[in-house]
C-alpha positions as CSV (number, residue, x, y, z in Angstrom):
1,X,7.7,-6.2,66.2
2,X,4.3,-7.7,65.1
3,X,2.8,-4.2,65.0
4,X,5.6,-3.0,62.8
5,X,5.2,-5.9,60.4
6,X,1.4,-5.3,60.2
7,X,2.0,-1.6,59.5
8,X,4.5,-2.3,56.8
9,X,2.1,-4.8,55.2
10,X,-0.8,-2.3,55.4
11,X,1.3,0.4,53.7
12,X,2.6,-2.0,51.0
13,X,-1.0,-3.1,50.3
14,X,-2.2,0.5,50.1
15,X,0.7,1.3,47.7
16,X,-0.2,-1.6,45.5
17,X,-3.9,-0.6,45.4
18,X,-3.0,2.9,44.4
19,X,-0.4,1.9,41.8
20,X,-2.8,-0.4,40.0
21,X,-5.9,1.6,39.4
22,X,-6.3,-0.2,36.1
23,X,-5.0,0.4,32.6
24,X,-8.0,2.6,31.5
25,X,-7.8,4.9,34.5
26,X,-4.0,5.0,34.3
27,X,-4.0,5.9,30.6
28,X,-6.7,8.6,31.1
29,X,-4.6,10.1,33.9
30,X,-1.4,10.1,31.8
31,X,-3.2,11.7,28.8
32,X,-4.5,14.4,31.1
33,X,-0.9,14.7,32.5
34,X,0.4,15.6,29.1
35,X,-1.4,18.9,29.4
36,X,1.0,20.5,31.9
37,X,4.3,19.8,30.1
38,X,2.8,20.6,26.7
39,X,1.4,23.9,28.0
40,X,4.8,24.7,29.5
41,X,6.6,23.8,26.2
42,X,4.2,25.9,24.1
43,X,4.9,28.9,26.4
44,X,8.6,28.3,26.0
45,X,8.4,28.0,22.2
46,X,6.3,31.2,21.9
47,X,8.4,33.2,24.3
48,X,5.5,33.7,26.7
49,X,7.8,32.1,29.3
50,X,11.5,32.9,29.0
51,X,13.2,30.1,27.2
52,X,15.9,28.1,29.0
53,X,17.3,24.8,27.8
54,X,16.7,23.4,31.3
55,X,13.0,24.2,31.2
56,X,12.6,22.8,27.7
57,X,14.4,19.6,28.7
58,X,12.2,19.2,31.8
59,X,9.0,19.5,29.8
60,X,10.1,17.2,27.1
61,X,11.5,14.6,29.5
62,X,8.2,14.6,31.3
63,X,6.3,13.9,28.0
64,X,8.8,11.2,27.0
65,X,8.5,9.5,30.4
66,X,4.8,9.6,30.3
67,X,4.6,8.2,26.8
68,X,7.0,5.3,27.8
69,X,4.4,4.3,30.4
70,X,1.3,5.2,28.4
71,X,2.1,2.8,25.5
72,X,2.2,-0.1,28.0
73,X,-1.3,0.5,29.2
74,X,-3.2,-1.2,26.3
75,X,-3.1,-4.9,27.3
76,X,-5.4,-7.4,25.6
77,X,-8.7,-7.2,27.3
78,X,-8.7,-3.5,28.0
79,X,-10.6,-2.9,24.7
80,X,-13.9,-3.1,26.6
81,X,-13.5,0.4,28.0
82,X,-12.4,2.0,24.8
83,X,-15.8,3.4,23.9
84,X,-15.6,5.7,26.9
85,X,-12.0,6.7,26.4
86,X,-11.8,7.1,22.6
87,X,-9.2,4.5,22.1
88,X,-9.6,3.1,18.6
89,X,-9.5,-0.7,17.9
90,X,-6.5,0.0,15.8
91,X,-4.4,0.2,19.0
92,X,-4.9,-3.5,19.5
93,X,-5.0,-4.6,15.8
94,X,-1.8,-2.6,15.0
95,X,0.0,-2.8,18.3
96,X,3.4,-2.7,16.5
97,X,2.5,0.5,14.7
98,X,1.1,2.1,17.9
99,X,4.4,1.2,19.7
100,X,6.5,2.5,16.8
101,X,4.6,5.8,16.9
102,X,5.2,6.0,20.7
103,X,8.9,5.5,20.2
104,X,8.9,8.2,17.5
105,X,7.2,10.6,19.9
106,X,9.6,9.8,22.7
107,X,12.6,10.2,20.4
108,X,11.3,13.5,19.0
109,X,10.5,14.8,22.5
110,X,14.0,14.1,23.7
111,X,15.4,15.8,20.6
112,X,13.3,18.8,21.3
113,X,14.5,18.8,24.9
114,X,18.1,19.0,23.7
115,X,17.4,22.2,21.6
116,X,20.0,24.9,22.3
117,X,17.8,27.9,21.6
118,X,14.2,29.0,21.4
119,X,14.0,28.8,17.6
120,X,15.3,25.3,17.5
121,X,13.0,24.3,20.3
122,X,9.9,25.8,18.6
123,X,10.7,23.9,15.4
124,X,11.3,20.6,17.2
125,X,8.1,21.1,19.3
126,X,6.1,21.3,16.1
127,X,7.3,17.8,15.2
128,X,6.2,16.6,18.7
129,X,2.8,18.2,18.2
130,X,2.5,16.6,14.8
131,X,3.3,13.2,16.5
132,X,0.4,13.9,18.8
133,X,-2.0,14.7,15.9
134,X,-0.9,11.7,13.9
135,X,-1.4,9.3,16.8
136,X,-4.8,10.7,17.6
137,X,-5.8,10.5,13.9
138,X,-4.8,6.9,13.7
139,X,-5.4,5.5,17.2
140,X,-8.3,7.6,18.6
141,X,-12.0,7.6,17.9
142,X,-13.0,11.2,17.7
143,X,-16.8,10.7,18.1
144,X,-17.6,9.2,21.4
């Protein structure tokens, strides 16, 4: 019984360590994680990959879920690593605006995922891509 308890404790500790790499590392991983669903969505919108509503929904749901987590990874005190990540000080000075932009992105991604056909999806994806550009323009330092 004691061995089982120690094994459970060891696994729980390992899980905690992995889950909390730190906000900077977590947000870098999420930002890199946007590439896969965005690439899939672009292929669907262009017809490079045959369009299906299910595939569009999957890609957009992934983006929305990642954004919901991403926006929480900018706690006070994580500004110190911003120079290596490109996060602009505006994220912290205009936290409400940053969160509002994240909500808009999530809402637009979910709307794109509900598109019934390729043309509607392509148009909705342009809005999502514009959300990306707008956020990067406002909340990202381009020269690092």
